Z-matrix of the N, CA and C atoms (Angstrom, degrees):
N
C 1 1.561
C 2 1.439 1 112.81
N 3 1.192 2 118.80 1 133.99
C 4 1.428 3 121.60 2 178.74
C 5 1.598 4 109.06 3 -84.27
N 6 1.286 5 111.18 4 144.39
C 7 1.487 6 114.00 5 174.17
C 8 1.621 7 107.62 6 -111.28
N 9 1.360 8 113.34 7 135.10
C 10 1.468 9 117.82 8 174.69
C 11 1.377 10 114.58 9 -97.36
N 12 1.202 11 113.01 10 137.16
C 13 1.626 12 118.64 11 172.96
C 14 1.429 13 109.15 12 -105.93
N 15 1.373 14 108.22 13 137.74
C 16 1.431 15 115.52 14 179.50
C 17 1.600 16 112.45 15 -82.16
N 18 1.277 17 118.75 16 122.59
C 19 1.387 18 120.90 17 -171.70
C 20 1.654 19 101.47 18 -120.20
N 21 1.253 20 107.77 19 143.58
C 22 1.515 21 114.99 20 179.26
C 23 1.445 22 102.14 21 -130.67
N 24 1.374 23 115.25 22 134.25
C 25 1.453 24 126.88 23 174.60
C 26 1.466 25 112.25 24 -57.60
N 27 1.371 26 114.24 25 134.05
C 28 1.519 27 120.68 26 178.60
C 29 1.601 28 101.10 27 -54.20
N 30 1.319 29 106.54 28 131.37
C 31 1.434 30 123.13 29 177.67
C 32 1.647 31 112.37 30 -78.79
N 33 1.278 32 115.75 31 128.55
C 34 1.428 33 117.16 32 179.97
C 35 1.545 34 113.36 33 -59.60
N 36 1.296 35 126.53 34 130.03
C 37 1.392 36 130.41 35 179.80
C 38 1.438 37 113.60 36 -45.60
N 39 1.476 38 112.02 37 -38.96
C 40 1.490 39 117.54 38 -171.47
C 41 1.537 40 110.14 39 -71.41
N 42 1.332 41 111.04 40 -31.26
C 43 1.446 42 119.98 41 -178.05
C 44 1.587 43 105.65 42 -71.34
N 45 1.339 44 118.98 43 -45.38
C 46 1.441 45 122.46 44 174.94
C 47 1.536 46 111.63 45 -52.06
N 48 1.422 47 108.22 46 -50.22
C 49 1.523 48 113.00 47 -179.57
C 50 1.508 49 113.46 48 -61.73
N 51 1.336 50 121.20 49 -43.31
C 52 1.316 51 126.76 50 164.70
C 53 1.609 52 123.49 51 -47.26
N 54 1.269 53 109.07 52 -44.80
C 55 1.483 54 120.02 53 176.23
C 56 1.546 55 106.65 54 -65.85
N 57 1.288 56 117.76 55 -48.38
C 58 1.421 57 120.37 56 -178.87
C 59 1.546 58 116.04 57 -61.49
N 60 1.439 59 111.99 58 -42.38
C 61 1.547 60 110.44 59 174.71
C 62 1.537 61 111.05 60 -70.27
N 63 1.229 62 121.89 61 -28.39
C 64 1.482 63 121.81 62 176.97
C 65 1.573 64 108.49 63 -65.89
N 66 1.273 65 117.73 64 -44.08
C 67 1.426 66 119.94 65 -177.15
C 68 1.516 67 110.07 66 -68.10
N 69 1.384 68 117.81 67 -37.00
C 70 1.406 69 115.93 68 171.11
C 71 1.438 70 116.41 69 -67.85
N 72 1.221 71 119.96 70 -28.67
C 73 1.553 72 128.10 71 171.54
C 74 1.442 73 108.47 72 -59.70
N 75 1.399 74 117.23 73 -56.11
C 76 1.515 75 123.82 74 179.82
C 77 1.458 76 108.33 75 -58.81
N 78 1.249 77 123.39 76 -33.54
C 79 1.458 78 127.71 77 -176.36
C 80 1.667 79 107.93 78 -63.68
N 81 1.413 80 114.12 79 -39.77
C 82 1.412 81 115.19 80 174.34
C 83 1.461 82 116.13 81 -63.11
N 84 1.331 83 117.82 82 -19.43
C 85 1.614 84 119.95 83 -178.56
C 86 1.458 85 102.95 84 -89.88
N 87 1.341 86 121.09 85 -45.35
C 88 1.493 87 121.17 86 -167.21
C 89 1.657 88 112.90 87 -90.09
N 90 1.270 89 113.66 88 -28.37
C 91 1.502 90 120.49 89 -175.79
C 92 1.494 91 117.10 90 47.08
N 93 1.394 92 113.35 91 50.48
C 94 1.426 93 116.58 92 -177.55
C 95 1.453 94 109.99 93 -96.03
N 96 1.378 95 113.93 94 -6.52
C 97 1.549 96 120.20 95 -171.18
C 98 1.484 97 115.00 96 52.42
N 99 1.312 98 118.08 97 36.60
C 100 1.486 99 123.19 98 174.42
C 101 1.569 100 109.61 99 -122.92
N 102 1.279 101 118.22 100 -38.97
C 103 1.371 102 119.53 101 -174.94
C 104 1.398 103 110.56 102 -75.17
N 105 1.347 104 122.32 103 -27.51
C 106 1.405 105 126.01 104 -177.50
C 107 1.527 106 108.24 105 -61.75
N 108 1.377 107 118.19 106 -40.71
C 109 1.382 108 121.33 107 -178.14
C 110 1.515 109 114.69 108 -64.74
N 111 1.423 110 112.05 109 -41.86
C 112 1.459 111 117.48 110 176.50
C 113 1.515 112 115.08 111 -66.79
N 114 1.412 113 110.06 112 -31.72
C 115 1.453 114 111.74 113 171.98
C 116 1.401 115 117.42 114 -67.21
N 117 1.372 116 114.72 115 -40.86
C 118 1.582 117 118.42 116 176.14
C 119 1.632 118 107.29 117 -62.76
N 120 1.432 119 113.61 118 -36.78
C 121 1.447 120 114.91 119 178.33
C 122 1.520 121 113.15 120 -59.01
N 123 1.354 122 114.57 121 -42.62
C 124 1.523 123 119.03 122 177.29
C 125 1.509 124 109.48 123 -66.23
N 126 1.260 125 119.27 124 -42.57
C 127 1.422 126 119.63 125 -177.09
C 128 1.617 127 116.39 126 -65.18
N 129 1.298 128 112.57 127 -43.07
C 130 1.533 129 122.33 128 174.67
C 131 1.513 130 109.83 129 -64.16
N 132 1.426 131 116.08 130 -37.32
C 133 1.383 132 118.65 131 174.48
C 134 1.606 133 116.10 132 -70.31
N 135 1.204 134 115.64 133 -31.64
C 136 1.440 135 124.56 134 176.04
C 137 1.569 136 104.79 135 -61.47
N 138 1.289 137 113.92 136 -52.40
C 139 1.459 138 113.63 137 -176.90
C 140 1.506 139 116.04 138 -68.41
N 141 1.385 140 113.80 139 -31.98
C 142 1.523 141 118.80 140 170.15
C 143 1.494 142 112.41 141 -61.94
N 144 1.423 143 114.67 142 -38.38
C 145 1.506 144 118.39 143 -179.99
C 146 1.461 145 115.94 144 -70.65
N 147 1.375 146 120.37 145 -20.83
C 148 1.370 147 126.19 146 -178.78
C 149 1.620 148 104.87 147 -80.00
N 150 1.376 149 116.98 148 -31.95
C 151 1.492 150 115.69 149 178.38
C 152 1.535 151 111.35 150 -93.71
N 153 1.359 152 117.53 151 -25.99
C 154 1.596 153 118.00 152 -175.92
C 155 1.541 154 109.32 153 -123.16
N 156 1.260 155 118.17 154 128.15
C 157 1.529 156 120.21 155 178.10
C 158 1.506 157 106.77 156 -79.55
N 159 1.349 158 116.64 157 113.69
C 160 1.424 159 119.53 158 172.63
C 161 1.603 160 105.43 159 -78.71
N 162 1.436 161 110.25 160 149.53
C 163 1.345 162 113.89 161 178.40
C 164 1.600 163 111.94 162 -85.05
N 165 1.276 164 119.96 163 -10.27
C 166 1.486 165 122.23 164 -172.83
C 167 1.465 166 109.93 165 -152.72
N 168 1.196 167 123.81 166 147.47
C 169 1.422 168 125.14 167 167.79
C 170 1.535 169 118.40 168 -60.81
N 171 1.305 170 115.48 169 -33.89
C 172 1.443 171 119.29 170 -179.41
C 173 1.442 172 108.66 171 -62.19
N 174 1.279 173 121.30 172 -35.56
C 175 1.447 174 125.93 173 176.45
C 176 1.601 175 108.23 174 -58.67
N 177 1.273 176 113.08 175 -45.10
C 178 1.522 177 117.56 176 -175.50
C 179 1.499 178 106.11 177 -67.20
N 180 1.202 179 122.76 178 -47.18
C 181 1.492 180 124.99 179 174.24
C 182 1.479 181 116.52 180 -63.14
N 183 1.304 182 117.68 181 -25.28
C 184 1.427 183 124.89 182 169.13
C 185 1.493 184 112.99 183 -68.98
N 186 1.317 185 115.14 184 -44.54
C 187 1.372 186 121.59 185 -175.34
C 188 1.738 187 108.89 186 -70.09
N 189 1.344 188 110.20 187 -34.52
C 190 1.367 189 117.88 188 176.60
C 191 1.601 190 109.37 189 -63.69
N 192 1.325 191 116.13 190 -41.94
C 193 1.516 192 121.78 191 -173.39
C 194 1.515 193 106.09 192 -69.86
N 195 1.356 194 117.86 193 -46.67
C 196 1.399 195 123.08 194 -178.37
C 197 1.629 196 109.89 195 -57.93
N 198 1.436 197 113.54 196 -51.67
C 199 1.394 198 109.25 197 -175.38
C 200 1.545 199 114.55 198 -67.19
N 201 1.377 200 110.21 199 -30.14
C 202 1.529 201 115.05 200 -179.49
C 203 1.488 202 111.90 201 -68.18
N 204 1.341 203 115.93 202 -41.82
C 205 1.534 204 117.46 203 179.81
C 206 1.503 205 110.01 204 -67.38
N 207 1.360 206 120.63 205 -37.83
C 208 1.439 207 120.98 206 173.64
C 209 1.515 208 114.36 207 -60.95
N 210 1.315 209 115.44 208 -43.10
C 211 1.455 210 115.27 209 178.98
C 212 1.621 211 108.58 210 -65.65
N 213 1.295 212 118.34 211 -42.36
C 214 1.548 213 119.62 212 -177.62
C 215 1.494 214 106.05 213 -60.41
N 216 1.291 215 120.62 214 -46.43
C 217 1.457 216 124.92 215 -177.42
C 218 1.473 217 108.35 216 -62.19
N 219 1.315 218 118.24 217 -44.13
C 220 1.493 219 117.21 218 -169.58
C 221 1.535 220 113.94 219 -91.40
N 222 1.304 221 119.18 220 -29.59
C 223 1.404 222 122.92 221 -165.38
C 224 1.533 223 114.43 222 -116.66
N 225 1.371 224 122.61 223 -22.81
C 226 1.392 225 122.90 224 -168.46
C 227 1.568 226 107.25 225 -62.53
N 228 1.329 227 118.79 226 -49.20
C 229 1.430 228 120.21 227 -174.96
C 230 1.513 229 110.46 228 -59.58
N 231 1.175 230 112.99 229 -38.63
C 232 1.572 231 116.70 230 -174.93
C 233 1.517 232 107.92 231 -67.61
N 234 1.352 233 115.13 232 -44.85
C 235 1.497 234 124.64 233 -179.48
C 236 1.512 235 108.26 234 -57.31
N 237 1.443 236 111.64 235 -46.22
C 238 1.488 237 114.59 236 179.55
C 239 1.538 238 116.07 237 -62.03
N 240 1.273 239 112.53 238 -39.36
C 241 1.425 240 115.28 239 174.52
C 242 1.498 241 116.40 240 -72.67
N 243 1.293 242 113.11 241 -25.03
C 244 1.581 243 116.60 242 178.67
C 245 1.509 244 108.31 243 -75.46
N 246 1.282 245 115.33 244 -49.90
C 247 1.454 246 118.29 245 -169.18
C 248 1.526 247 116.96 246 -92.79
N 249 1.291 248 120.20 247 -23.22
C 250 1.402 249 119.59 248 -177.69
C 251 1.446 250 115.57 249 -106.41
N 252 1.409 251 112.50 250 1.42
C 253 1.601 252 113.98 251 177.43
C 254 1.590 253 106.79 252 -94.35
N 255 1.303 254 107.15 253 155.89
C 256 1.488 255 114.09 254 178.04
C 257 1.535 256 110.50 255 -104.38
N 258 1.370 257 115.99 256 139.18
C 259 1.489 258 114.88 257 -176.06
C 260 1.498 259 108.63 258 -78.72
N 261 1.458 260 122.79 259 -23.77
C 262 1.373 261 120.96 260 178.94
C 263 1.489 262 108.81 261 -115.29
N 264 1.234 263 113.79 262 142.38
C 265 1.507 264 118.81 263 176.63
C 266 1.489 265 109.47 264 -95.08
N 267 1.420 266 111.64 265 110.23
C 268 1.480 267 120.49 266 -174.35
C 269 1.570 268 109.83 267 -89.94
N 270 1.269 269 116.75 268 114.47
C 271 1.480 270 119.33 269 173.19
C 272 1.436 271 109.99 270 -108.87
N 273 1.237 272 118.83 271 91.20
C 274 1.463 273 122.78 272 -175.16
C 275 1.604 274 108.18 273 -97.88
N 276 1.363 275 114.05 274 92.99
C 277 1.420 276 113.18 275 179.78
C 278 1.609 277 99.19 276 -118.78
N 279 1.193 278 117.60 277 101.65
C 280 1.464 279 124.45 278 -178.14
C 281 1.478 280 113.26 279 -63.48
N 282 1.355 281 114.49 280 -25.96
C 283 1.392 282 117.05 281 -167.23
C 284 1.589 283 108.46 282 -85.44
N 285 1.245 284 120.27 283 -11.95
C 286 1.525 285 124.24 284 174.39
C 287 1.475 286 110.99 285 -90.84
N 288 1.249 287 119.06 286 1.37
C 289 1.451 288 119.19 287 171.66
C 290 1.521 289 110.95 288 -87.96
N 291 1.279 290 106.06 289 151.50
C 292 1.649 291 110.59 290 172.93
C 293 1.366 292 117.38 291 -73.21
N 294 1.338 293 117.12 292 -175.17
C 295 1.418 294 123.97 293 177.48
C 296 1.578 295 111.20 294 160.67
N 297 1.327 296 109.17 295 -163.97
C 298 1.513 297 109.71 296 -179.32
C 299 1.508 298 106.90 297 -111.62
N 300 1.373 299 113.69 298 134.65
C 301 1.557 300 125.69 299 178.21
C 302 1.454 301 112.10 300 -118.08
N 303 1.334 302 112.95 301 176.42
C 304 1.466 303 116.94 302 -178.15
C 305 1.530 304 106.36 303 -131.05
N 306 1.325 305 120.01 304 145.24
C 307 1.475 306 115.54 305 172.12
C 308 1.467 307 113.06 306 -89.15
N 309 1.286 308 117.61 307 118.25
C 310 1.439 309 128.68 308 174.96
C 311 1.560 310 113.69 309 -125.31
N 312 1.336 311 116.08 310 130.34
C 313 1.548 312 118.29 311 176.97
C 314 1.626 313 108.29 312 51.60
N 315 1.345 314 113.09 313 48.59
C 316 1.488 315 115.70 314 -179.50
C 317 1.381 316 116.74 315 53.18
N 318 1.359 317 119.79 316 26.57
C 319 1.464 318 122.25 317 177.28
C 320 1.532 319 106.90 318 -139.43
N 321 1.316 320 117.76 319 166.75
C 322 1.441 321 120.40 320 -177.36
C 323 1.495 322 102.54 321 -100.06
N 324 1.405 323 108.30 322 124.00
C 325 1.460 324 113.64 323 168.85
C 326 1.545 325 112.51 324 -90.27
N 327 1.422 326 118.50 325 119.76
C 328 1.459 327 116.67 326 -170.83
C 329 1.545 328 101.82 327 -148.32
N 330 1.241 329 118.04 328 131.49
C 331 1.466 330 126.53 329 -176.18
C 332 1.437 331 116.20 330 45.94
N 333 1.268 332 123.19 331 44.83
C 334 1.367 333 127.81 332 -179.45
C 335 1.480 334 117.09 333 76.83
N 336 1.245 335 118.10 334 11.56
C 337 1.535 336 119.90 335 -175.38
C 338 1.584 337 104.34 336 -132.91
N 339 1.349 338 112.81 337 145.39
C 340 1.425 339 121.42 338 164.94
C 341 1.455 340 114.20 339 -77.58
N 342 1.164 341 123.76 340 129.29
C 343 1.505 342 128.22 341 174.47
C 344 1.453 343 113.67 342 -120.42
N 345 1.273 344 120.85 343 142.88
C 346 1.498 345 126.39 344 171.66
C 347 1.441 346 110.26 345 -66.31
N 348 1.285 347 119.71 346 146.34
C 349 1.417 348 126.03 347 179.66
C 350 1.567 349 102.97 348 -75.16
N 351 1.260 350 122.73 349 137.29
C 352 1.457 351 123.47 350 -177.96
C 353 1.516 352 105.58 351 -62.95
N 354 1.389 353 114.04 352 136.07
C 355 1.481 354 121.96 353 176.69
C 356 1.507 355 115.55 354 -53.13
N 357 1.243 356 121.18 355 -32.89
C 358 1.363 357 120.61 356 174.67
C 359 1.530 358 117.53 357 -68.16
N 360 1.296 359 117.59 358 -23.10
C 361 1.434 360 117.38 359 173.55
C 362 1.550 361 109.11 360 -86.47
N 363 1.376 362 112.83 361 156.53
C 364 1.483 363 110.15 362 177.47
C 365 1.498 364 108.56 363 -95.25
N 366 1.279 365 110.29 364 119.36
C 367 1.476 366 116.06 365 -168.24
C 368 1.565 367 111.67 366 -76.02
N 369 1.340 368 112.52 367 -12.30
C 370 1.616 369 114.51 368 -178.66
C 371 1.516 370 107.90 369 -83.55
N 372 1.325 371 120.20 370 -6.11
C 373 1.420 372 121.11 371 -177.03
C 374 1.655 373 110.17 372 -81.19
N 375 1.353 374 116.63 373 -9.42
C 376 1.362 375 119.90 374 -171.33
C 377 1.550 376 108.24 375 -111.38
N 378 1.270 377 114.29 376 138.09
C 379 1.485 378 126.07 377 179.61
C 380 1.511 379 111.81 378 -95.26
N 381 1.323 380 112.22 379 155.61
C 382 1.512 381 118.94 380 -179.48
C 383 1.610 382 106.57 381 -68.96
N 384 1.224 383 108.77 382 131.81
C 385 1.486 384 122.31 383 179.07
C 386 1.583 385 113.68 384 83.46
N 387 1.255 386 116.61 385 6.16
C 388 1.488 387 123.37 386 176.83
C 389 1.485 388 111.97 387 -69.98
N 390 1.460 389 114.88 388 134.51
C 391 1.394 390 115.82 389 171.25
C 392 1.442 391 114.97 390 -80.09
N 393 1.313 392 121.10 391 139.93
C 394 1.503 393 123.21 392 -177.06
C 395 1.637 394 108.10 393 -134.29
N 396 1.286 395 112.65 394 151.50
C 397 1.459 396 118.40 395 173.52
C 398 1.607 397 106.91 396 -84.42
N 399 1.269 398 112.64 397 129.01
C 400 1.448 399 119.24 398 172.79
C 401 1.462 400 114.03 399 -102.98
N 402 1.306 401 118.88 400 111.00
C 403 1.403 402 122.39 401 -178.85
C 404 1.488 403 116.30 402 -80.30
N 405 1.327 404 116.98 403 -41.40
C 406 1.318 405 122.12 404 177.98
C 407 1.484 406 113.22 405 -159.79
N 408 1.423 407 123.31 406 150.62
C 409 1.385 408 123.32 407 172.41
C 410 1.495 409 107.90 408 -118.32
N 411 1.321 410 114.09 409 137.99
C 412 1.602 411 121.51 410 178.04
C 413 1.397 412 111.01 411 -151.91
N 414 1.359 413 118.82 412 131.31
C 415 1.415 414 125.91 413 174.96
C 416 1.507 415 110.40 414 47.68
N 417 1.298 416 117.67 415 55.46
C 418 1.485 417 123.21 416 174.28
C 419 1.456 418 114.16 417 71.04
N 420 1.289 419 120.24 418 4.29
C 421 1.522 420 124.54 419 -178.12
C 422 1.535 421 110.77 420 -117.56
N 423 1.353 422 115.97 421 136.83
C 424 1.312 423 115.19 422 177.99
C 425 1.555 424 108.54 423 -119.09
N 426 1.468 425 107.24 424 132.88
C 427 1.488 426 112.43 425 177.43
C 428 1.446 427 108.47 426 -89.36
N 429 1.348 428 113.01 427 126.44
C 430 1.440 429 118.25 428 -168.76
C 431 1.544 430 109.40 429 -137.97
N 432 1.363 431 113.80 430 170.66
C 433 1.421 432 126.48 431 -178.55
C 434 1.425 433 111.20 432 -151.36
N 435 1.406 434 119.35 433 142.67
C 436 1.423 435 120.94 434 178.69
C 437 1.501 436 111.65 435 -54.84
N 438 1.247 437 121.32 436 146.20
C 439 1.552 438 123.66 437 178.34
C 440 1.440 439 107.32 438 -86.34
C-alpha cells in the first residue's frame, strides 16, 4: 500500500509578510493580544524565507506556529499588564463629595437623593426648604451644617 504525503508549495515570503501585517492590523481592532503574535510569527518567517529556501510550505507554517506559540507564552502576559493596566487608580464616587443640599420632608435632598440627617446633628434646627452644606454622605446619612 502506498502512503501519500501532503506537500504544500513553498509560500512566497511577500505573502507571508502580507499575512503578518494583516493579522497585526486585525489585532488593533480586536485587542485580544493573540493575533499580534501570529502576525509577528508570519513576519519573522517571511524574513527567514528570504534568506533560507524552505523545501515545503508545511515547514514554513510550522516555523510560524512555533515562533507564535513561544511569543504567546513568553510575552502575552507582560503585554497585557503593560497596555491594559492603568497607572492611576480612579475612585470616582461622586456621592462622597460634598456640596449644597436642601431640607425637604425632614431629610436632606442632595444629588437627586433623599438622605437622613446625621443623628449627631439636631434635625429640628433645620427648616423646610433651607439650604445646607453637605460635607459627606455615608450609609444613607448626610453630615450637614447650616449654610
